[in-house]
N, C-alpha and C positions, 0 to 999 in steps of 0.2 A: 504494500500500500504506500509506503514512504517513497519507494522508487517511482511509483506512478505519479505522485504529487511533484516530486523533483523534476521528472520528465516534462510534466505539463507546464511548470513554471519556466523551465529553460526554453521550451517550445514557444511559449507566449512572448518571452523576451526576444527571442530570435526573430519571430514574425513581426513584432512591433518595431524593432530597430532596423529591419531591412526594407522598409517601404520607401520607394523612390517617389519623388514628387511627380505628379501627373503632368502631362504635356501642357495643359492649360494653366497650371499654377505658376505664379510669378517667382522669379529667382529670389533667394533670400540673401542678397548682397547687403551686408550691414552698412556700407558706406553710401548706398544708393539714396536713402531718404534723409540723410543728415544735412542740416543747414549749418554753415559756419558763420559765426557772428564775431565781429571785431569789437573789443571793449572800447567804449568811448569815454568812460569816466576816468578822470586823472588818477593815477596811482598815488598812494600816500607816500610822501617823502619822509625820510628819517630826519627828525628835528635835532639839529646840532646846536643852534643858538636859540634857546627858548625865549630869551628876552626880545630878540628881533622878530621871531615868529608871533609872539603875543602882540607886539606893537602892530605888526602887519595885519593880523586878524581883527584887532580893534579898529584899525583904520577902514578895513573893508566893511565892518559892521556899521560904523558910523556914517559911511557913505550912503546908506539906505535912508530915504526920507522917513521922518517920524522917529528915528533913533536919536535920542539926545546924547547918550554916551554909551560906551561899551567897555567892559573889563574882561580881560582874558588871562587865564592861568594855564600854563603849559606844564604838565608833569609827565615825564617819560616821553612817550610819543603820542600823547593825547592832549587835546586842547579843550577847555571849557570856556565858552563865551557867554557872559551875562550882559544883557542889553537893558538899558533904561529907556523906557518909552513914556511919552506924555501920559500923565495919569488920567486925563480926561477922555482918552480913547475907550470905546467899548470893547468888550472881550473879543468880538469877531475881528475887529481891526487889529487888535494886539496879535492875534493868531496870524493874520495876514502879514503883518510886519515881521514877525518872527520867522515865518516861512520865507519871506523875501531875503532875510539875512542868511538863512540856511542855504538858499539857492546861490547867493553870492559866494558863500564859503565853499560850496560844493565845486565851484569852478576853480578854486585855488588848490594847488597840490598839498599845501599844509593844512587847509581847512576842510578837506574832503570828508574827514571823519570826525570833525569837531562836534561838540555838544553845545547846543544853543538853548539858553533859558531866558525868559522874560520876567521871571519872578524877582520882585524888588529885593526881598530878603537875601536870596541867593546872589544877586548882583552885588549887594553890599558886602556879603561874605567873600565873594571873589575879589572885590576891591581890597578888603582887609588882608587876604592871603597875598595878593600882589604887593601891597605895601610892606608886609612882613618880609617877603623875599627881597625886596629892594633895600630893606633895613638890615639885611644880613641874618634874618631869623627864618630861613625857609622851612626847616623841619618843624620847629616849635609852632610857628604861626600856622602852618598847614594843618598840623595835628589838632590844634585848638579849634580851628574853624570847621574842620571835618567832623570833630566830635559834636560841635554845636549843630551842624547840618543834620547829622544822623540822629541826634537827639530830638530834633524837630520833626524829622520825617517818620521815624519809627513810632508806631502807636504804643500806648501803654495798655496792656490787656490785664484786667483784674485777675484772670486765672494764672497769670505769670507771677503775681506777687506772692512771695513766700513769707510765712510767719516767722518772725525772729523769736528766739527764746525769751526775750524781754516781754513780748506780748502774749506768750502762751500761759494759759492757766494751769491749775494742778493736773488736769487730765489731758493736757495738750490742746485744749480749746482756746480760742481767742478770747481775751478778756474784754474786748470792745463790746459795747452794748448792741444787741441785735434789736432792730425795730419789730414791733408786734405786727403780724400780718393782718 
């Protein structure tokens, strides 16, 4: 019985693998249906002089109408550009201006992968980081501002709060008063 099963499996595989394409079937040339596309986006260049690149990207951003000022911080091979826009513009216009800045930066080989923000607080923090770098405190200033940014962005979830031994009662319960339901 085993021999018969093995024979049937081998026969099935042999028949299935030996089928030739029919005369009306198209050939299976893998290169026949491929389309070749040339990349048109500029390639990101390695940033060697971060101060010059930051100044260049700031100038590009401020060349866009409605942008009052721009602040750029370059760390590693990445740039973050904060833009300051007229406070009287509505949200849709702010998004349009931010998009226009991103378009202008996309055409620049140093700004092609830059991050653009129109948040006033982040723009101020980027300005502080830039000022700290210029004052000779690049690591400390960056770390302080990043801690503030992350502290602002990260939500505080009540379930993540752990009871400290100071608040624990005799049975491990919290001694804070519970409201009556």
